[in-house]
C-alpha positions in Angstrom: -15.0 -67.4 197.3 -13.1 -68.1 194.1 -14.9 -68.5 190.8 -14.0 -72.3 190.8 -15.2 -72.7 194.4 -18.4 -70.8 193.5 -19.0 -73.1 190.5 -18.5 -76.3 192.5 -20.9 -75.1 195.2 -23.5 -74.3 192.6 -23.2 -77.7 190.9 -23.7 -79.5 194.3 -26.8 -77.4 195.0 -28.1 -78.0 191.5 -27.9 -81.8 191.9 -29.8 -81.6 195.2 -32.5 -79.4 193.7 -32.8 -81.7 190.7 -33.3 -84.7 192.9 -36.0 -83.0 194.8 -37.7 -81.8 191.6 -37.7 -78.1 192.7 -38.3 -75.3 190.2 -36.5 -72.1 191.1 -38.7 -69.1 191.5 -37.5 -66.8 194.3 -40.0 -64.7 196.3 -38.6 -61.4 197.6 -40.0 -60.7 201.1 -41.0 -57.1 201.5 -43.1 -55.3 204.1 -45.4 -53.8 203.5 -46.2 -55.0 200.0 -49.4 -55.2 198.0 -48.2 -58.3 196.2 -45.2 -60.7 196.2 -42.2 -59.7 194.2 -40.6 -62.6 192.3 -37.5 -63.3 190.4 -37.7 -66.1 187.9 -34.7 -67.5 186.1 -35.8 -68.0 182.5 -32.5 -69.6 181.2 -29.2 -70.7 182.7 -26.3 -70.7 180.2 -24.2 -73.9 179.8 -21.3 -72.5 177.7 -22.2 -74.9 174.8 -24.4 -73.9 171.9 -26.4 -71.5 174.1 -23.3 -69.5 174.9 -21.7 -68.2 178.2 -21.5 -65.0 180.1 -24.0 -62.6 178.5 -22.3 -59.2 178.2 -25.2 -56.8 177.6 -28.9 -56.5 178.4 -31.9 -57.8 176.6 -33.9 -56.4 173.6 -37.6 -57.0 173.0 -39.5 -56.8 169.6 -43.1 -55.8 169.1 -44.3 -59.4 169.4 -42.7 -59.6 172.9 -39.8 -61.9 171.9 -36.5 -61.4 173.7 -33.0 -61.2 172.1 -29.5 -61.0 173.5 -25.9 -62.0 173.1 -23.1 -63.7 175.0 -19.4 -63.0 175.1 -18.3 -66.6 175.2 -19.5 -70.1 174.5 -20.9 -71.5 171.2 -18.2 -72.6 168.9 -15.4 -73.9 171.1 -12.8 -73.7 168.3 -12.6 -70.0 169.1 -10.0 -69.7 171.8 -10.9 -67.3 174.7 -8.6 -65.6 177.1 -7.0 -67.4 180.0 -9.5 -68.5 182.7 -12.5 -67.9 180.4 -14.7 -70.4 178.7 -14.0 -71.2 175.0 -16.1 -69.8 172.2 -16.7 -66.4 170.6 -20.3 -66.0 171.7 -23.8 -66.4 170.3 -26.9 -64.5 169.5 -30.0 -65.9 171.1 -33.8 -65.4 171.1 -36.5 -66.3 173.5 -40.3 -66.6 173.0 -43.1 -66.7 175.6 -44.8 -70.1 175.6 -47.6 -70.5 178.1 -46.2 -69.7 181.6 -42.6 -70.2 180.5 -40.1 -69.2 177.8 -38.5 -71.2 175.0 -34.8 -70.5 174.3 -33.1 -70.7 170.9 -29.6 -69.9 169.6 -30.1 -67.9 166.4 -26.4 -67.5 165.5 -23.1 -68.8 166.7 -20.0 -66.7 166.0 -17.5 -69.0 164.2 -14.0 -69.1 165.6 -12.3 -69.7 162.2 -13.6 -66.3 161.0 -13.3 -64.3 164.1 -10.9 -65.8 166.6 -11.2 -62.9 169.1 -12.6 -62.9 172.6 -15.7 -60.7 173.4 -17.0 -60.8 169.9 -20.7 -60.9 170.5 -20.5 -58.2 173.2 -22.8 -55.4 172.3 -26.4 -54.6 173.1 -28.7 -55.5 170.3 -31.1 -53.0 168.6 -34.3 -53.6 166.6 -33.9 -51.6 163.4 -36.6 -49.9 161.3 -37.0 -53.0 159.3 -37.6 -55.1 162.4 -34.3 -57.1 162.2 -31.4 -57.1 164.7 -28.4 -54.8 164.6 -25.4 -54.9 166.9 -21.6 -54.6 167.2 -18.7 -56.9 167.9 -16.1 -55.5 170.2 -13.4 -57.3 168.3 -13.1 -59.5 165.2 -13.3 -58.6 161.6 -10.3 -58.3 159.2 -8.5 -55.8 161.5 -9.6 -57.2 164.9 -11.0 -53.8 165.7 -14.7 -54.8 165.7 -17.7 -54.7 163.3 -21.3 -53.6 162.9 -23.6 -56.4 161.9 -27.2 -57.2 161.0 -29.1 -60.4 161.6 -32.4 -61.4 159.8 -34.5 -64.6 159.8 -34.0 -66.9 156.9 -36.4 -65.8 154.1 -37.8 -69.4 153.9 -38.6 -69.6 157.6 -41.3 -67.8 159.7 -40.1 -64.6 161.4 -39.7 -65.9 164.9 -37.1 -65.9 167.7 -36.9 -69.7 167.5 -35.2 -70.2 164.1 -31.7 -69.6 162.8 -31.0 -66.1 161.4 -28.8 -65.0 158.6 -25.8 -62.8 159.7 -24.4 -59.9 157.7 -21.4 -57.7 158.4 -22.2 -54.1 157.5 -18.9 -52.4 158.4 -15.5 -53.3 159.7 -13.4 -50.9 161.8 -9.8 -50.4 160.9 -8.5 -48.5 163.9 -8.2 -45.2 162.1 -11.9 -44.8 161.8 -12.6 -46.3 165.2 -11.9 -49.4 167.2 -13.7 -51.5 169.8 -17.2 -50.1 169.4 -18.7 -49.7 172.8 -20.4 -52.8 174.2 -22.3 -50.9 176.9 -25.0 -49.4 174.7 -27.0 -50.2 171.6 -26.9 -48.6 168.1 -29.1 -45.6 167.3 -31.1 -45.0 164.1 -32.4 -41.8 162.5 -35.6 -41.4 160.4 -33.6 -42.1 157.2 -32.3 -45.4 158.4 -28.8 -44.3 159.1 -27.0 -46.0 162.0 -25.0 -44.2 164.7 -22.7 -45.4 167.4 -19.6 -44.7 169.4 -16.2 -46.5 169.4 -14.2 -46.7 172.6 -10.9 -46.3 170.8 -9.7 -45.2 167.3 -9.4 -42.0 165.5 -6.2 -39.8 165.1 -5.6 -39.7 168.9 -7.0 -43.2 169.6 -9.4 -41.7 172.1 -12.6 -42.8 170.4 -15.0 -41.6 167.6 -18.7 -41.1 167.1 -19.5 -42.7 163.7 -22.4 -42.9 161.2 -23.2 -45.7 158.8 -25.2 -44.6 155.7 -26.8 -47.0 153.2 -24.9 -46.9 149.9 -26.1 -49.2 147.1 -26.0 -52.7 148.4 -23.6 -51.8 151.3 -22.9 -49.2 153.9 -20.5 -46.2 154.1 -18.9 -45.4 157.4 -17.9 -41.9 158.4 -16.6 -40.3 161.6 -18.7 -37.4 162.9 -16.2 -36.4 165.6 -12.8 -37.8 166.8 -12.0 -37.2 170.4 -8.7 -35.9 171.6 -8.5 -37.2 175.2 -8.3 -33.6 176.6 -11.3 -31.5 177.7 -13.6 -33.4 175.3 -12.8 -36.8 176.9 -11.8 -40.2 175.8 -13.0 -43.9 175.9 -16.6 -43.4 174.7 -19.6 -45.1 176.3 -22.6 -44.8 173.9 -24.8 -42.1 172.5 -28.4 -41.0 172.2 -30.3 -38.5 170.0 -32.1 -35.5 171.4 -35.4 -34.2 170.0 -33.3 -31.2 168.8 -31.4 -33.5 166.5 -28.2 -33.2 168.5 -26.2 -36.2 169.7 -25.6 -36.6 173.5 -23.0 -39.0 175.0 -20.4 -39.6 177.6 -16.7 -40.3 177.7 -15.5 -42.4 180.5 -12.1 -40.7 180.8 -10.6 -37.3 180.1 -12.2 -33.9 181.0 -9.1 -31.8 181.5 -8.1 -33.1 185.0 -5.9 -35.8 186.3 -8.2 -37.2 188.9 -9.9 -40.6 189.2 -7.7 -43.7 189.3 -4.7 -43.7 187.0 -4.7 -40.1 186.0 -7.0 -40.7 183.1 -9.5 -38.1 184.2 -13.0 -38.7 185.5 -14.9 -38.4 182.2 -17.3 -35.9 180.4 -20.8 -35.4 179.2 -20.8 -34.0 175.6 -23.1 -32.7 172.9 -22.5 -32.9 169.1 -24.4 -30.3 167.1 -24.8 -30.7 163.3 -23.8 -27.9 160.9 -23.1 -27.5 157.2 -19.4 -28.0 157.9 -19.8 -31.0 160.1 -20.5 -31.7 163.8 -19.4 -29.4 166.6 -18.5 -30.9 170.0 -19.4 -29.1 173.2 -18.4 -30.4 176.6 -21.4 -30.0 178.9 -19.8 -31.3 182.1 -16.5 -32.7 183.4 -16.8 -35.1 186.3 -14.9 -34.4 189.5 -13.6 -37.0 191.9 -15.2 -37.0 195.4 -18.1 -34.8 194.1 -19.8 -36.2 191.0 -18.2 -39.6 190.8 -16.1 -40.7 187.8 -15.9 -43.0 184.8 -19.6 -42.7 183.7 -21.6 -45.2 181.7 -24.0 -44.4 178.8 -26.7 -41.8 179.5 -30.4 -41.9 179.2 -32.5 -38.9 178.0 -36.1 -38.2 178.9 -38.6 -36.2 176.7 -37.9 -33.0 178.6 -34.3 -33.2 177.7 -32.9 -34.2 181.1 -29.9 -36.6 181.0 -29.3 -39.4 183.5 -26.5 -41.9 184.1 -24.4 -43.9 186.5 -20.7 -43.6 187.4 -18.4 -46.4 188.2 -16.7 -45.0 191.3 -15.0 -41.9 192.9 -18.2 -40.4 194.4 -18.8 -38.7 197.7 -19.9 -41.8 199.6 -16.9 -43.9 200.4 -15.5 -43.4 196.9 -18.5 -45.4 195.4 -20.4 -44.8 192.3 -23.2 -42.3 191.8 -26.5 -41.8 189.9 -26.5 -38.3 188.3 -28.9 -36.0 186.5 -28.2 -33.1 184.1 -31.1 -30.7 183.4 -31.2 -27.9 180.8 -31.6 -24.6 182.7 -31.8 -21.1 181.2 -29.7 -21.9 178.2 -27.2 -23.9 180.3 -27.1 -27.1 182.3 -27.4 -28.0 185.9 -25.7 -31.1 187.2 -26.7 -33.0 190.4 -26.0 -36.3 192.1 -29.3 -37.9 192.9 -27.9 -41.0 194.7 -24.4 -42.0 196.0 -23.6 -45.6 196.5 -21.2 -46.8 199.2 -19.4 -49.1 196.7 -18.3 -48.9 193.1 -20.9 -50.1 190.7 -18.8 -52.3 188.4 -15.4 -54.0 188.4 -14.5 -54.0 184.7 -17.3 -53.5 182.1 -19.9 -50.8 182.7 -21.7 -49.0 184.1 -24.8 -49.5 182.0 -27.6 -47.1 181.1 -30.6 -46.4 183.3 -34.1 -47.3 182.0 -37.0 -44.8 182.6 -40.7 -46.0 182.7 -43.8 -44.0 181.7 -44.2 -42.7 185.2 -40.6 -41.2 185.2 -39.1 -43.9 187.5 -35.5 -44.8 186.8 -34.3 -48.4 187.0 -30.7 -49.6 187.0 -28.3 -52.3 188.0 -25.0 -52.3 189.9 -22.7 -55.2 189.1 -21.2 -55.0 192.5 -22.5 -54.3 196.0 -25.5 -55.8 197.8 -25.4 -58.4 200.5 -22.9 -60.7 198.8 -21.2 -58.0 196.6 -22.8 -59.8 193.6 -24.8 -56.8 192.4 -28.4 -55.5 192.7 -31.4 -54.0 190.9 -32.6 -50.6 192.1 -35.2 -48.0 191.4 -35.3 -44.2 191.8 -38.7 -42.6 192.1 -39.4 -38.8 191.7 -40.6 -37.5 195.1 -41.2 -33.9 196.2 -38.6 -32.4 193.9 -36.0 -35.1 194.7 -35.7 -38.9 194.3 -36.5 -41.8 196.6 -34.1 -44.8 196.3 -35.3 -48.4 196.6 -33.2 -51.5 196.3 -35.4 -54.1 194.5 -33.3 -57.2 194.5 -29.9 -58.5 195.6 -28.2 -61.0 193.3 -26.3 -64.1 194.5 -28.5 -64.3 197.6 -30.4 -67.4 196.6 -29.0 -70.7 198.0 -26.5 -72.0 195.5 -26.6 -68.6 193.7 -29.0 -70.0 191.2 -30.4 -66.6 190.6 -27.1 -65.4 189.0 -24.6 -62.8 190.0 -22.9 -59.7 188.4 -25.9 -58.4 186.5 -25.1 -56.6 183.2 -27.0 -54.3 180.8 -29.8 -51.8 181.2 -33.0 -53.2 182.7 -35.7 -54.0 180.1 -39.3 -53.2 181.0 -42.3 -54.6 179.3 -45.8 -53.1 179.1 -46.8 -54.8 182.4 -43.8 -53.5 184.3 -41.9 -56.8 184.4 -38.2 -56.3 184.3 -35.9 -58.5 182.2 -32.1 -58.8 182.4 -29.1 -61.0 182.5 -26.3 -61.9 184.9 -22.8 -62.7 183.7 -21.9 -65.4 186.3 -23.5 -68.0 188.6 -26.7 -69.8 187.8 -27.0 -73.6 187.3 -23.7 -73.8 185.5 -21.8 -70.8 186.5 -22.1 -69.0 183.1 -24.9 -66.6 183.8 -28.7 -66.4 183.6 -31.6 -64.7 181.8 -34.1 -63.5 184.4 -37.5 -61.8 184.9 -38.3 -59.7 187.9 -42.0 -59.1 188.7 -42.3 -56.0 191.0 
C-alpha cells in the first residue's frame, strides 16, 4: 500500500470511529497472561502546530512529564523535501492529567531562520539544570546542524504545557563536525560539559566525537577524535560514558572491510580513552557480514560494563538485523549475537538504542518487520546464561492503523514499567503517534 493510499484508508476509518464515539485503546491478546497488555495512543500528529513525523524517542523529567521532537510540521513556511509535509519540526511536551495526557507545542522551528529539513531530529536530554538539550541535524549558519538548549520562560511556571525559550549553544561548520547524529541523545559529565557524535565532518568527513565546554556566557566546541573511515569506522551513531571515564560508541560504516551493502564496511564498536595528550581511539570490534550483522545503531552500557546494540541488516538469519552483546573478558572483549531477526530492522534512519530495566531486561524497537512490516516492540530477558526473545507488540495491526507504524527511538520506561514511544507514520492523520504500552 502506498503512503497516500494508507493515509486515505486511515481517514475513512477515523471518520467511522468518530461517528461511533469510539476511543482507541488496543488490547493485545496473549495466553497465558496475568493481565491484559494495552497500547494507548496518547497523541496523533496533524502536521500543523503539533508537528509531523517524530524522529526520535521520548524523554521524561523527574515530574513524569514527557518531551519529544518532530522532523516536520509546525511552521509551514519552512519547505521540506519532495513528498514530505512542510515545516521544520517542533519540540513538544506532555503532562499526565487524570487518566489522560495533555499535549503542548513548546517550540516551533522557524523556517525563515533554518530552512532545512530534519531540523528538530535528535533525541532530547534532560541536563543537570533540568532543562532540555538537543541537536538539529541541519540548519544553523552553515546548514551542518546545531546543539541547542530549551528552558521555560522565567515568568511562567516550570511545566511541559508552556512555551519555552530556545538558545543555540553551538553551530557546526563541517570542519568540526556535521549532521550530529539524530539516533541518540547528548551526554553530560559531572562538570556540566556536553558530549556527542557527529555523523560527518572532520578532516576525512567521516565523523567526530565532540565536547562542548561552558565558556563565559557561551560554549566552546572541541573535537576529541576525528574518524578516518578505515579501521576506526565512519558515520557515527552516538556515544555513552563508561564508569571508567572512557567513551564508548559505534560507527555505522567502516571497519577495514568492504562488506555490507555498497562497500562502506559493516561498522565498528570503539573506545576513546583520555590522556594528557588527548583521546586515544581503540577499535573493540569490527562487524562482519553474515555473522554479526552490519550498520549498527547506538549502544547501551550496563553497570557491569557490558555493551548492547542493534544492527540494521546483514546478519546470519536471512540477511536481517541482529541484537548483539559485547562483554569485557580477561582484559579483552567477547562479542556475541543474542538474537537474529529474519528482516532488516530499519529502512533509512536507525537502528536506535536498546533500553535496559532494573531487572536486566532489554527493550527495543524495529522499524520494519512484524505482521504488516510496520515494525514491532520486543524484549530480551536473561535466561540460564542466554536470552529469551519476546515480541511484545506489532505496529500497524490495528484496523485503520490508528496505532501508528514505523516506530522510532529507544523505548522509554517509567517506574511502573510502562513503555512510551513514538511512531513516524500512520495514526489518525498519517503523521505518527505518541503511544504508551502497558505490559
